[in-house]
BADRENVO-682556 format. One line per 10 residues: for each residue x, y, z of C-alpha. Coordinates in nm, 4 decimals, decimal comma. Each point is the difference from the previous one (the first is absolute). Example, Ala and Ser with C-alpha at 12.3 -4.5 7.8 and 13.67 -1.06 7.14 Angstrom:
1,2300/-0,4500/0,7800 ~ 0,1370/0,3440/-0,0660
END
This chain:
-5,2383/0,0071/-1,3517 ~ 0,1859/0,2797/-0,1847 ~ -0,3281/0,1827/-0,0463 ~ -0,0664/-0,0223/0,3676 ~ 0,3461/0,1319/0,0914 ~ -0,0360/0,2922/-0,2337 ~ -0,3546/0,0810/0,1455 ~ 0,1342/-0,0151/0,3553 ~ 0,2989/0,2211/-0,0959 ~ -0,2341/0,2512/-0,1671
-0,2359/-0,0010/0,3121 ~ 0,3109/0,0578/0,2253 ~ 0,1096/0,2938/-0,2092 ~ -0,3511/0,1513/-0,0042 ~ -0,0271/-0,0504/0,3844 ~ 0,3291/0,1961/0,0624 ~ -0,0868/0,3621/0,0784 ~ 0,1519/0,2359/-0,2543 ~ 0,2605/0,2434/0,1089 ~ -0,1143/0,3645/0,0222
0,2082/0,3257/0,0001 ~ 0,0235/0,2034/0,3079 ~ 0,0221/0,3424/-0,1790 ~ -0,3038/0,1382/-0,1582 ~ 0,0363/0,1257/-0,3637 ~ -0,0210/0,3694/0,0947 ~ 0,2569/-0,0592/0,2703 ~ 0,2794/-0,1307/-0,2224 ~ 0,2797/0,2530/-0,0147 ~ 0,3679/-0,0060/-0,1197
0,1126/-0,0281/0,3607 ~ -0,1438/-0,3528/0,0040 ~ 0,1911/-0,1124/-0,3098 ~ 0,2992/-0,2166/0,0978 ~ 0,1259/-0,1527/-0,3231 ~ -0,0708/-0,0869/-0,3698 ~ 0,0788/-0,3081/-0,1911 ~ -0,0427/-0,1030/-0,3543 ~ -0,1230/-0,3372/-0,1344 ~ -0,0041/-0,1653/-0,3500
0,2580/0,2483/-0,1529 ~ -0,0646/0,0283/-0,3834 ~ 0,1978/0,2213/-0,2297 ~ -0,2000/-0,0780/-0,3137 ~ -0,3691/0,0857/-0,0406 ~ -0,2435/-0,3000/-0,0065 ~ -0,2114/-0,0790/-0,3064 ~ -0,3378/0,1744/-0,0001 ~ -0,1941/-0,2860/-0,1696 ~ 0,0729/-0,3698/-0,0427
-0,1255/-0,1966/-0,2848 ~ -0,1341/-0,3408/0,0697 ~ 0,0082/-0,1204/-0,3669 ~ 0,1240/0,0941/-0,3434 ~ -0,2116/0,2166/-0,2361 ~ -0,0658/-0,2081/-0,3060 ~ -0,2923/-0,1637/-0,1933 ~ 0,0278/-0,3063/0,2197 ~ -0,1776/0,1817/0,2927 ~ -0,3135/0,0462/-0,2037
-0,2619/-0,2624/0,0924 ~ -0,1373/-0,0246/-0,3560 ~ 0,3288/-0,0988/-0,1583 ~ -0,0243/-0,2913/-0,2394 ~ 0,1334/-0,3074/0,1691 ~ 0,0562/-0,2439/-0,3068 ~ 0,1938/-0,3226/0,0358 ~ 0,2745/0,1255/-0,2270 ~ 0,0450/0,3254/0,1926 ~ 0,0041/-0,1908/0,3143
0,2749/-0,2282/-0,1234 ~ 0,1939/0,2962/-0,1155 ~ -0,0245/0,1793/0,3303 ~ 0,1030/-0,3255/0,1762 ~ 0,3218/-0,0280/-0,2093 ~ 0,0868/0,3695/0,0490 ~ -0,0524/-0,0070/0,3658 ~ 0,3314/0,0442/0,1938 ~ 0,1279/-0,2114/0,2773 ~ -0,1085/0,1351/0,3382
0,1974/-0,0256/0,3238 ~ -0,1044/-0,3056/0,2037 ~ -0,0002/-0,0007/0,3827 ~ -0,1868/-0,3385/0,0262 ~ 0,1622/-0,2742/0,1817 ~ -0,2479/-0,2709/-0,1314 ~ 0,1019/-0,2872/-0,2232 ~ -0,0606/-0,0083/-0,3723 ~ -0,2456/-0,2473/-0,1373 ~ 0,1408/-0,3232/-0,1323
0,1286/-0,0125/-0,3607 ~ -0,2425/-0,2874/-0,0857 ~ -0,3168/0,2120/0,0797 ~ 0,1471/0,2965/-0,1781 ~ 0,0658/-0,2132/-0,3119 ~ -0,3456/-0,1381/0,0004 ~ -0,1569/0,3452/0,0261 ~ 0,2259/0,1247/-0,2832 ~ -0,1081/-0,2899/-0,2298 ~ -0,3612/0,0801/0,0618
-0,0956/-0,2891/0,2220 ~ -0,2404/0,1051/0,2788 ~ 0,0509/-0,1113/0,3490 ~ -0,2434/-0,2532/0,1281 ~ -0,2932/0,1302/0,1970 ~ 0,0112/-0,1159/0,3583 ~ -0,1740/0,0770/0,3183 ~ 0,1218/0,3102/0,1727 ~ 0,2703/-0,0623/0,2589 ~ 0,1449/0,1985/0,2740
0,3186/0,2075/-0,1061 ~ 0,3194/-0,1902/0,0973 ~ 0,3094/0,1540/0,1254 ~ 0,2662/-0,0010/-0,2881 ~ 0,2767/-0,2428/0,0461 ~ 0,3326/0,1792/0,0075 ~ 0,2138/-0,3046/-0,0728 ~ -0,1775/-0,0886/-0,3405 ~ -0,0275/0,2010/-0,3192 ~ 0,1619/0,3104/-0,0945
0,0209/0,3225/0,2074 ~ -0,0584/0,3415/-0,1520 ~ 0,2893/0,2316/0,0385 ~ -0,0375/0,3728/0,0789 ~ 0,0984/0,2477/-0,2742 ~ 0,0441/0,3065/0,2168 ~ 0,3040/0,2130/-0,0365 ~ 0,1334/-0,0534/0,3535 ~ -0,0602/-0,3721/0,0181 ~ 0,3276/-0,1197/-0,1512
0,2034/0,2994/0,0866 ~ 0,3147/-0,0245/0,2192 ~ 0,0102/0,1475/0,3479 ~ 0,2247/0,2744/-0,1286 ~ -0,2482/0,1039/-0,2634 ~ -0,2781/0,0045/0,2616 ~ 0,2083/0,2020/0,2368 ~ 0,0872/0,2532/-0,2736 ~ -0,3689/0,0303/-0,1053 ~ -0,1068/0,0716/0,3662
0,2768/0,2484/0,0347 ~ -0,1078/0,1854/-0,3079 ~ -0,3594/-0,0018/0,1221 ~ 0,0923/0,1310/0,3438 ~ 0,2436/0,2650/-0,1393 ~ -0,2895/0,1370/-0,2052 ~ -0,2252/0,0449/0,3038 ~ 0,2624/0,1056/0,2606 ~ 0,1065/0,3687/0,0252 ~ 0,1454/0,2560/0,2448
-0,2773/0,2192/0,1420 ~ -0,0603/0,3031/0,2359 ~ -0,2821/0,2277/0,0702 ~ -0,0699/0,3553/0,1238 ~ -0,2995/0,1620/0,1823 ~ -0,1407/0,3433/-0,0993 ~ -0,2757/0,2195/0,1558 ~ -0,1891/0,2971/-0,1427 ~ 0,1668/0,3348/0,0740 ~ 0,3544/-0,1321/0,0014
0,2324/-0,0387/-0,3010 ~ 0,2528/-0,2244/0,1701 ~ -0,0867/-0,3594/0,0977 ~ -0,0675/-0,0463/0,3722 ~ 0,1642/-0,3477/-0,0087 ~ 0,2291/-0,1887/-0,2228 ~ 0,0602/-0,3763/0,0439 ~ 0,3182/-0,2017/-0,0343 ~ 0,0721/-0,2026/-0,3117 ~ -0,1022/-0,3652/-0,0002
0,2195/-0,1960/-0,2242 ~ -0,1293/-0,2700/-0,2451 ~ -0,3446/-0,0893/0,1490 ~ -0,3398/-0,0786/-0,1432 ~ -0,1705/0,0680/0,3364 ~ 0,2175/0,2765/0,1546 ~ -0,0461/0,0572/0,3787 ~ 0,1088/0,3603/0,0994 ~ 0,0966/0,1013/0,3569 ~ -0,2693/0,1336/0,2167
0,0016/0,3744/0,0743 ~ -0,1651/0,2685/0,2170 ~ -0,1154/0,3483/-0,1381 ~ -0,0172/0,1573/0,3464 ~ 0,3103/0,2154/-0,0774 ~ -0,1996/0,1724/-0,2887 ~ -0,2136/0,1909/0,2373 ~ -0,3794/0,0085/0,0488 ~ -0,0462/0,1586/-0,3382 ~ 0,0816/-0,3362/-0,1651
-0,0973/-0,2617/0,2608 ~ -0,3745/0,1273/0,0152 ~ -0,0507/-0,0510/-0,3758 ~ -0,1881/-0,2820/-0,1406 ~ 0,1137/0,0354/-0,3662 ~ 0,3393/-0,0778/-0,1359 ~ 0,1581/-0,0551/-0,3386 ~ 0,2309/-0,3048/-0,0603 ~ 0,2727/-0,0230/-0,2600 ~ 0,1886/-0,3171/-0,0786
0,3150/-0,0316/-0,2066 ~ 0,1467/-0,3214/-0,1383 ~ 0,3145/-0,1114/-0,1871 ~ 0,0944/-0,3385/-0,1402 ~ 0,3337/-0,1494/-0,0827 ~ -0,0004/0,0917/-0,3578 ~ -0,1275/0,3569/0,0543 ~ 0,2372/0,2813/0,0690 ~ -0,2379/0,2573/0,1358 ~ -0,2892/-0,0176/0,2588
-0,3501/-0,0429/-0,1423 ~ -0,3009/0,1960/0,1334 ~ -0,2256/-0,3027/0,0689 ~ -0,2894/0,0982/0,2188 ~ -0,1705/0,3407/0,0780 ~ -0,2832/-0,0535/0,2493 ~ -0,1998/0,2502/0,1936 ~ -0,1669/-0,1636/0,3078 ~ -0,2847/0,1192/0,2237 ~ 0,0629/-0,2096/0,3273
-0,3792/-0,0192/0,0631 ~ -0,0505/-0,1813/-0,3301 ~ 0,2347/-0,2905/0,0870 ~ -0,1264/-0,3526/0,0459 ~ 0,1069/-0,1970/0,3116 ~ 0,1693/-0,3281/-0,0654 ~ 0,0868/-0,1258/0,3527 ~ 0,2622/0,0120/0,2741 ~ 0,2378/-0,2024/-0,2180 ~ 0,0038/-0,1554/-0,3563
0,0005/-0,3484/0,1275 ~ -0,3855/-0,0348/0,0099 ~ -0,0601/0,1878/-0,3258 ~ -0,0681/-0,2572/-0,2614 ~ -0,1075/0,2158/-0,3001 ~ 0,2612/0,0692/-0,2740 ~ 0,1422/0,3467/0,0011 ~ 0,0021/0,2023/-0,3300 ~ 0,3298/0,1033/-0,1844 ~ 0,1976/0,2834/0,1670
-0,2276/-0,0169/0,3047 ~ 0,1028/0,2484/0,2677 ~ -0,0690/-0,0888/0,3628 ~ -0,0261/0,2698/0,2716 ~ 0,1086/-0,1252/0,3581 ~ -0,2013/0,2124/0,2560 ~ -0,0064/-0,0303/0,3734 ~ -0,2949/-0,2437/-0,0037 ~ 0,0707/-0,2131/-0,3039 ~ 0,0711/-0,0121/-0,3831
-0,1991/0,2039/-0,2376 ~ -0,0062/0,0088/-0,3916 ~ -0,2068/0,1412/-0,2719 ~ -0,1636/-0,2409/-0,2373 ~ -0,2162/0,2328/-0,1842 ~ 0,0539/0,3467/-0,1518 ~ -0,2052/0,2090/0,2450 ~ -0,0262/0,3827/-0,0553 ~ 0,2512/0,2002/0,1922 ~ -0,2197/0,2757/0,1149
-0,2672/-0,2158/0,1812 ~ -0,2339/0,1996/0,2161 ~ -0,0710/-0,1023/0,3606 ~ -0,2980/-0,2416/-0,0051 ~ -0,2486/-0,0016/0,2722 ~ -0,0187/-0,3687/0,0217 ~ 0,3602/-0,0425/0,1178 ~ -0,0420/0,2453/0,2809 ~ -0,0688/-0,1258/0,3543 ~ -0,3705/0,0360/0,0988
-0,0973/0,2224/0,2969 ~ 0,0386/-0,1693/0,3366 ~ -0,3405/-0,0401/0,1796 ~ -0,0537/0,0084/0,3735 ~ 0,0113/-0,3404/0,1775 ~ -0,3422/0,0727/0,1653 ~ -0,1669/0,1264/-0,3117 ~ -0,0597/0,3524/0,1289 ~ 0,0455/0,3111/-0,2086 ~ 0,2503/0,2336/0,1612
-0,0604/0,3804/-0,0131 ~ 0,2311/0,2632/-0,1549 ~ 0,1596/0,2965/0,1706 ~ -0,2333/0,2733/0,1310 ~ 0,0088/0,3739/-0,0741 ~ 0,1397/0,0820/0,3342 ~ 0,2955/-0,2511/-0,0434 ~ 0,0651/0,1388/-0,3486 ~ 0,0126/0,3567/0,1362 ~ 0,2328/-0,0994/0,2947
0,2200/-0,1616/-0,2621 ~ 0,0051/0,3206/-0,2162 ~ 0,0813/0,2032/0,3126 ~ 0,2872/-0,2389/0,0846 ~ 0,1341/0,0415/-0,3596 ~ -0,0061/0,3731/0,0381 ~ 0,1952/-0,0170/0,3199 ~ 0,2600/-0,2209/-0,1635 ~ 0,0451/0,2478/-0,2762 ~ 0,0477/0,2870/0,2347
0,2598/-0,1971/0,1891 ~ 0,1898/-0,0766/-0,3171 ~ -0,0170/0,3766/-0,0926 ~ 0,1365/0,0953/0,3380 ~ 0,2909/-0,2611/-0,0251 ~ 0,1045/0,1419/-0,3390 ~ -0,0066/0,3603/0,1370 ~ 0,2193/-0,0993/0,3032 ~ 0,2353/-0,1714/-0,2286 ~ 0,0431/0,3098/-0,1997
0,0623/0,2153/0,3033 ~ 0,2632/-0,2437/0,1238 ~ 0,1730/-0,0009/-0,3268 ~ 0,0174/0,3892/-0,0148 ~ 0,1471/0,0037/0,3597 ~ 0,2678/-0,2493/-0,1186 ~ 0,0783/0,2034/-0,3023 ~ 0,0651/0,3226/0,2073 ~ 0,2243/-0,1847/0,2576 ~ 0,1985/-0,2076/-0,2553
0,3312/0,1486/0,0656 ~ -0,0203/-0,0551/0,3783 ~ -0,1091/-0,3551/-0,0551 ~ 0,2752/-0,0683/-0,2411 ~ 0,2579/0,1421/0,2674 ~ -0,1420/-0,2211/0,2657 ~ 0,0131/-0,3059/-0,2400 ~ 0,3718/0,0606/-0,0758 ~ 0,1078/-0,0172/0,3630 ~ -0,0347/-0,3810/0,0190
0,1662/-0,0353/-0,3410 ~ 0,2829/0,2102/0,1260 ~ 0,0303/-0,2086/0,3161 ~ 0,0066/-0,3300/-0,2094 ~ 0,2741/0,1414/-0,2171 ~ 0,2049/0,1021/0,2996 ~ -0,0274/-0,3440/0,1485 ~ 0,1040/-0,1405/-0,3286 ~ 0,3047/0,2242/-0,0336 ~ 0,1034/-0,0803/0,3588
-0,0320/-0,3715/-0,0645 ~ 0,2079/0,0410/-0,3174 ~ 0,2676/0,1873/0,1831 ~ 0,0265/-0,2686/0,2694 ~ 0,0082/-0,2730/-0,2543 ~ 0,2747/0,1934/-0,1833 ~ 0,2068/0,0277/0,3215 ~ -0,0307/-0,3732/0,0613 ~ 0,1168/-0,0685/-0,3629 ~ 0,2948/0,2341/0,0364
0,1080/-0,1792/0,3214 ~ -0,0316/-0,3292/-0,1659 ~ 0,2136/0,1165/-0,2953 ~ 0,2663/0,1287/0,2532 ~ 0,0169/-0,3325/0,1768 ~ 0,0245/-0,1630/-0,3477 ~ 0,2893/0,2283/-0,0864 ~ 0,1903/-0,0875/0,3188 ~ -0,0520/-0,3665/-0,0659 ~ 0,1276/0,0304/-0,3426
0,3033/0,1911/0,1109 ~ 0,0783/-0,2737/0,2694 ~ -0,0401/-0,2724/-0,2618 ~ 0,2221/0,1753/-0,2521 ~ 0,2791/0,0461/0,2631 ~ -0,0425/-0,3721/0,0947 ~ 0,0413/-0,1134/-0,3584 ~ 0,2991/0,2311/-0,0375 ~ 0,1624/-0,1780/0,2984 ~ -0,0884/-0,3366/-0,1315
0,1307/0,0868/-0,3545 ~ 0,3367/0,1147/0,1621 ~ 0,0114/-0,3195/0,1951 ~ -0,0647/-0,1991/-0,3246 ~ 0,2700/0,1751/-0,2002 ~ 0,2475/-0,0794/0,2872 ~ -0,1091/-0,3630/-0,0032 ~ 0,0183/-0,0252/-0,3781 ~ 0,3604/0,1466/0,0111 ~ 0,1024/-0,2599/0,2533
-0,1691/-0,2727/-0,1947 ~ 0,1596/0,1061/-0,3338 ~ 0,3447/-0,0361/0,1692 ~ -0,0726/-0,3446/0,0932 ~ -0,1645/-0,0831/-0,3248 ~ 0,3417/-0,0821/-0,1864 ~ 0,0899/-0,2551/0,2638 ~ -0,3430/-0,1486/-0,0083 ~ 0,0091/-0,0251/-0,3784 ~ 0,3216/-0,1844/0,0141
-0,1270/-0,2219/0,2717 ~ -0,3255/-0,0706/-0,2128 ~ 0,1966/-0,0984/-0,3035 ~ 0,2171/-0,2371/0,2107 ~ -0,3281/-0,1480/0,1624 ~ -0,1518/-0,0298/-0,3517 ~ 0,2992/-0,1741/-0,1295 ~ 0,0168/-0,2284/0,2883 ~ -0,3605/-0,0910/-0,0377 ~ 0,0661/-0,0829/-0,3707
0,2865/-0,2294/0,0814 ~ -0,2052/-0,1620/0,2738 ~ -0,2912/-0,0587/-0,2373 ~ 0,2407/-0,1454/-0,2647 ~ 0,1506/-0,2245/0,2678 ~ -0,3492/-0,1047/0,1142 ~ -0,0871/-0,0907/-0,3582 ~ 0,3210/-0,1889/-0,0521 ~ -0,0360/-0,1912/0,3183 ~ -0,3585/-0,0813/-0,1060
0,1354/-0,1272/-0,3297 ~ 0,2505/-0,2158/0,1681 ~ -0,2720/-0,1407/0,2441 ~ -0,2347/-0,0645/-0,2842 ~ 0,2771/-0,1763/-0,2003 ~ 0,0703/-0,2158/0,3066 ~ -0,3661/-0,0837/0,0382 ~ -0,0250/-0,0827/-0,3651 ~ 0,2847/-0,2478/0,0333 ~ -0,1335/-0,1588/0,3138
-0,3529/-0,0232/-0,1197 ~ 0,0847/-0,1001/-0,3548 ~ -0,3002/0,0399/-0,2332 ~ 0,0457/-0,1787/-0,3403 ~ -0,2495/-0,0677/-0,2809 ~ -0,1296/-0,3516/-0,0644 ~ 0,0937/-0,1271/-0,3459 ~ -0,2862/-0,0618/-0,2352 ~ -0,2581/0,2137/0,2024 ~ -0,0998/0,3448/-0,0628
0,0284/0,2312/0,3055 ~ 0,0893/-0,2872/0,2213 ~ 0,2631/0,0360/0,2572 ~ 0,1488/-0,1808/0,2949 ~ 0,1515/0,1389/0,3139 ~ 0,3013/-0,1967/0,1489 ~ -0,1013/-0,2781/-0,2295 ~ -0,3645/-0,0132/0,1102 ~ -0,2550/0,0590/-0,2706 ~ -0,2970/0,2444/0,0879
-0,3088/0,0353/-0,2259 ~ -0,1236/0,3478/-0,0671 ~ -0,3631/-0,0350/0,0597 ~ -0,1231/-0,3848/-0,0319 ~ 0,0791/-0,2166/0,2901 ~ -0,2079/-0,3052/-0,0914 ~ 0,2873/-0,2116/-0,1452 ~ 0,2751/0,1360/0,2284 ~ 0,1552/-0,1991/0,2808 ~ -0,1024/0,1311/0,3484
0,3379/-0,0343/0,1784 ~ 0,2046/0,1477/-0,2948 ~ -0,2522/0,2864/-0,0481 ~ 0,0019/0,0664/0,3796 ~ 0,3879/0,0100/0,0129 ~ 0,0156/0,2261/-0,3070 ~ -0,2569/0,2405/0,1535 ~ 0,2069/-0,0131/0,3130 ~ 0,3133/0,1152/-0,1867 ~ -0,2067/0,2841/-0,1661
-0,1365/0,1050/0,3336 ~ 0,3506/0,0086/0,1508 ~ 0,1375/0,1966/-0,2970 ~ -0,3001/0,2588/0,0165 ~ 0,0573/0,0437/0,3755 ~ 0,3728/0,0674/-0,0502 ~ -0,0455/0,2429/-0,2965 ~ -0,2640/0,2125/0,2055 ~ 0,2600/0,1739/0,2387 ~ 0,2648/0,0338/-0,2646
-0,2418/0,1765/-0,2433 ~ -0,1467/0,2127/0,2868 ~ -0,3481/-0,1288/-0,0635 ~ -0,2506/-0,1134/0,2706 ~ -0,1937/-0,3034/-0,1096 ~ -0,3768/0,0422/0,0430 ~ -0,0400/-0,3759/0,0502 ~ 0,2675/-0,1198/0,2445 ~ 0,1695/-0,3303/-0,0787 ~ 0,0601/-0,2585/0,2780
0,3027/-0,2011/-0,1520 ~ 0,0035/-0,3633/0,1255 ~ 0,1449/-0,2042/-0,2946 ~ -0,2623/-0,2040/-0,1805 ~ -0,2623/0,0882/0,2582 ~ 0,0210/0,3908/-0,0371 ~ -0,3078/0,2025/0,0399 ~ -0,1106/0,3650/-0,0968 ~ -0,2342/0,2231/0,1974 ~ -0,2697/0,2280/-0,1211
-0,0521/0,2852/0,2540 ~ -0,2707/0,1607/-0,1951 ~ -0,2257/-0,3108/0,0169 ~ -0,3151/0,0363/0,2183 ~ -0,0202/-0,2880/0,2407 ~ -0,1955/-0,0084/0,3209 ~ 0,1144/-0,3424/0,0992 ~ 0,3530/0,0453/0,1526 ~ 0,0359/-0,3624/0,1246 ~ 0,0551/-0,1739/-0,3447
0,2233/0,2954/-0,1260 ~ -0,1590/0,0135/-0,3485 ~ 0,2076/0,3053/-0,1041 ~ 0,3031/-0,2303/-0,0442 ~ 0,0095/-0,1823/-0,3411 ~ 0,2209/-0,2876/-0,0730 ~ 0,2538/-0,0321/-0,2928 ~ -0,0242/-0,3807/-0,0001 ~ -0,2705/-0,2165/-0,1369 ~ 0,0120/-0,3020/0,2112
-0,2710/-0,0249/0,2767 ~ -0,1539/0,3525/-0,0745 ~ -0,3029/0,1304/-0,1875 ~ 0,0897/0,0600/-0,3590 ~ -0,1371/0,3503/-0,0266 ~ 0,2027/0,1148/0,3132 ~ 0,3079/-0,1193/-0,1781 ~ -0,0696/0,1707/-0,3313 ~ -0,0857/0,3285/0,1959 ~ 0,3335/-0,0267/0,1837
0,1799/-0,0323/-0,3321 ~ -0,1892/0,3010/-0,1314 ~ 0,1108/0,2039/0,3116 ~ 0,3574/-0,1093/-0,0633 ~ -0,0212/0,1149/-0,3651 ~ -0,1404/0,3323/0,1266 ~ 0,3158/0,0476/0,2067 ~ 0,2111/-0,0667/-0,3071 ~ -0,1922/0,2635/-0,1912 ~ 0,0354/0,2509/0,2799
0,3848/-0,0629/-0,0073 ~ 0,0013/0,0351/-0,3703 ~ -0,1888/0,3379/0,0140 ~ 0,2518/0,1302/0,2349 ~ 0,2610/-0,0249/-0,2711 ~ -0,2284/0,1406/-0,2660 ~ -0,1086/-0,3435/-0,1444 ~ -0,3520/-0,1074/-0,0796 ~ -0,0488/-0,3623/-0,0489 ~ -0,2232/-0,1058/-0,2939
-0,1506/-0,2976/0,1942 ~ 0,0310/-0,0339/0,3783 ~ -0,0636/-0,3734/-0,0109 ~ 0,3430/-0,0644/-0,1582 ~ 0,1725/-0,0341/0,3297 ~ 0,3653/-0,1026/-0,0976 ~ 0,0083/0,2080/-0,3363 ~ -0,0873/0,3235/0,1964 ~ 0,2491/-0,0725/0,2709 ~ 0,2631/-0,0874/-0,2531
-0,0541/0,3268/-0,1854 ~ 0,0015/0,1832/0,3295 ~ 0,3504/-0,1279/0,1006 ~ 0,1152/0,0612/-0,3426 ~ -0,0889/0,3713/0,0087 ~ 0,1171/0,0334/0,3569 ~ 0,3526/-0,1214/-0,0815 ~ 0,0327/0,1980/-0,3269 ~ 0,2204/0,2972/-0,0094 ~ 0,3379/0,1499/-0,1092
0,3216/-0,0716/0,1516 ~ 0,1201/-0,2937/0,2122 ~ -0,1764/-0,1339/0,2988 ~ 0,1377/0,1536/0,3222 ~ 0,1759/-0,2220/0,2609 ~ -0,1551/-0,0950/0,3179 ~ 0,0522/0,2426/0,2903 ~ 0,1401/-0,1011/0,3335 ~ -0,2371/-0,2126/0,2049 ~ -0,2148/-0,2999/-0,0615
0,2269/-0,2967/-0,0820 ~ 0,3092/0,2006/-0,0156 ~ -0,0550/0,0958/0,3528 ~ 0,0383/-0,3675/0,0989 ~ 0,3564/-0,0138/-0,1476 ~ 0,3161/0,1031/0,1596 ~ 0,2769/0,1857/-0,1666 ~ 0,1769/-0,3318/-0,1018 ~ -0,3171/-0,1475/-0,1562 ~ -0,0605/-0,2485/0,2863
-0,3568/-0,0531/0,1155 ~ -0,0591/0,1927/0,3214 ~ -0,2611/-0,2437/0,1181 ~ 0,2469/-0,2918/-0,0491 ~ -0,0496/-0,2294/0,2889 ~ -0,3557/0,0977/0,0668 ~ -0,2269/-0,2876/0,0786 ~ -0,2769/0,1474/-0,2260 ~ 0,2333/0,0519/-0,3025 ~ 0,1587/-0,3417/0,0422
-0,3354/-0,1665/0,0182 ~ -0,1236/0,1868/-0,2947 ~ 0,3177/-0,0742/-0,2098 ~ 0,0028/-0,3698/0,0932 ~ -0,3778/-0,0367/-0,0683 ~ 0,0370/0,1642/-0,3378 ~ 0,2982/-0,2122/-0,0898 ~ 0,2611/0,2857/0,0007 ~ -0,0109/0,3453/-0,1657 ~ -0,0671/-0,0038/-0,3755
0,3118/0,0737/-0,2022 ~ -0,1754/0,2889/-0,1891 ~ -0,0737/0,1822/0,3259 ~ 0,3516/-0,0636/0,1255 ~ 0,1511/0,1441/-0,3108 ~ -0,2225/0,3078/0,0148 ~ 0,0680/0,0616/0,3696 ~ 0,3811/-0,0253/-0,0587 ~ -0,0090/0,2084/-0,3099 ~ -0,1857/0,3008/0,1799
0,3086/0,1085/0,2137 ~ 0,2311/-0,0060/-0,3098 ~ -0,2501/0,1993/-0,1932 ~ -0,0169/0,2625/0,2646 ~ 0,3770/0,0198/0,0182 ~ 0,0227/0,0411/-0,3689 ~ -0,2566/0,2813/0,0117 ~ 0,1999/0,1745/0,2683 ~ 0,3107/-0,0087/-0,2304 ~ -0,1964/0,1586/-0,2796
-0,0422/-0,3220/-0,2053 ~ -0,3542/-0,0175/-0,1655 ~ -0,2223/-0,2790/0,0850 ~ -0,1597/-0,1655/-0,2903 ~ -0,3429/-0,1648/0,0164 ~ -0,1035/-0,3104/-0,1992 ~ -0,0616/0,0402/-0,3714 ~ -0,3645/-0,1007/0,0481 ~ -0,0611/0,2895/0,2353 ~ 0,1553/0,2543/-0,2584
-0,2546/-0,1135/-0,2619 ~ -0,3054/0,0674/0,2125 ~ -0,0753/0,3576/-0,1073 ~ -0,3388/0,1490/-0,0558 ~ -0,1713/0,3402/-0,0354 ~ -0,1289/0,1652/0,3175 ~ -0,3731/0,0181/-0,0110 ~ -0,1935/0,3339/0,0577 ~ -0,1069/0,0122/0,3607 ~ 0,2657/-0,2396/0,1203
0,2192/0,0562/0,2964 ~ 0,3003/-0,1690/-0,1531 ~ 0,2898/0,2194/-0,1167 ~ 0,2885/-0,0718/-0,2313 ~ 0,3239/-0,0714/0,1763 ~ 0,3244/0,0940/-0,1823
END
């Protein structure tokens, strides 16, 4: 099958018509040359003669082949490189042959394919077989670097010392491809030639100077045609092969033909015969005489033309001054027009400059008037500046006192809230606190009681909602206080279903989904964190609800000096001058007091003590706070809005 395919391929190649050049050898000129390329670049000369074997006595046919000499030659023979992939013969057969046992004679059998799974496999002893990829890459780079070089060429013709064309430099290439060119700019003296000299220079990486590599004188008619392209050319090219790209294809020179080769008659086109086979006659004597007469007439006409040209030149020479005067008139008129246009342009420029001057004068006067008005205004303002400075100092002092009063009232309010919502640690537990006697876990609610936890979270929600206006902080997650059924809203939650109100999360565990309750506690802790940040505090763990709230109240009530008294309004507004309830006798107050079982004695004592404290303050007697309030002193943190109160 393989033989048939090769035969069919060879028949197909032979049936394909061979490409032929369009240009005849004697028609090839430099104007047809478009480019030059170089193939198989070699910087070192090739060996002239290769030896096929060593020169010694072993090559003589009559050499004595004794058994002793054969054994000595076998032992001294070196190990050759193996490329075989066949298996070694079994050790048993090898041992039998080494002991002198001959293998039994059997009938010839067909050769069998060696079994790759049995016996030993011969290993290759080539240098690159066991080498690493890095060594192989280095070896290939060294071989390539020895063959690659920077090259350029120049074209020379007879009769000119300078080259007619110099190519660009092609960097690091074994088969450099140079740009195509066109020699039409050199003139017909070059483009009509059919002989040129090519010089090639090369330089490797290790060389410092250019090497004169090739000097080739080429007769274009002696080149051999390869084809339109190199794709169909199957023969190997020699070293430093130069390819000439002409208008009709690629040419090269495979043999050293003589440069001065005469014109051969066999390459000339044969004379064209008449299609009818008749022999045409040449010109007659009368036709030749008429042609001669016509040539004489033409020569006479040329002589007459030259004589008339000389006469015209003499007349022009005699009247040169008059002609020059006439020629100067248009020039003078053009100069006059140019001067008039320049004068008009200069007038327009002067007028523009005059208008610009007037505008600048008006602008200067306007600025003077404005400066005068500004100085008058400055004098009037400087007179009022003293009074404004005094007023500014008073306003600044008033603002400072107001801020101090606000800070003091905030301390007092936080102190009252701390007493109302009493947060105390639970004995025996770390970071465990209770609010108004109700324990509240920090993060784990598995073992907690649902009603106790809901009530504690209700107190926390109430306390957070009260601290928000006093600390001037808007809570991002609004709290809906409703005792043990308080809830918290998340306005940032995305919810398309508005019927179930999924943006509201409960602060109680009974009858709700567990993750919604835990997310509600998380939002409540975020509110506590934002309140702490307003005072310059940063909680370590936001899951610790009561510890963070306790620390927040501790810092909010800290400061120097005594706590300020409550100003007029609030509960004091419900009292009269004699300390009697103003709403005494009211149905609502009576119902509230009776339902509560009377007023607590602590509240009664505080309400009766407040008028006496105000009276003592009016008489100049200081009001002393409780000793516990005097002990609560702490440093003001950076970024806090709290101030020390003297």
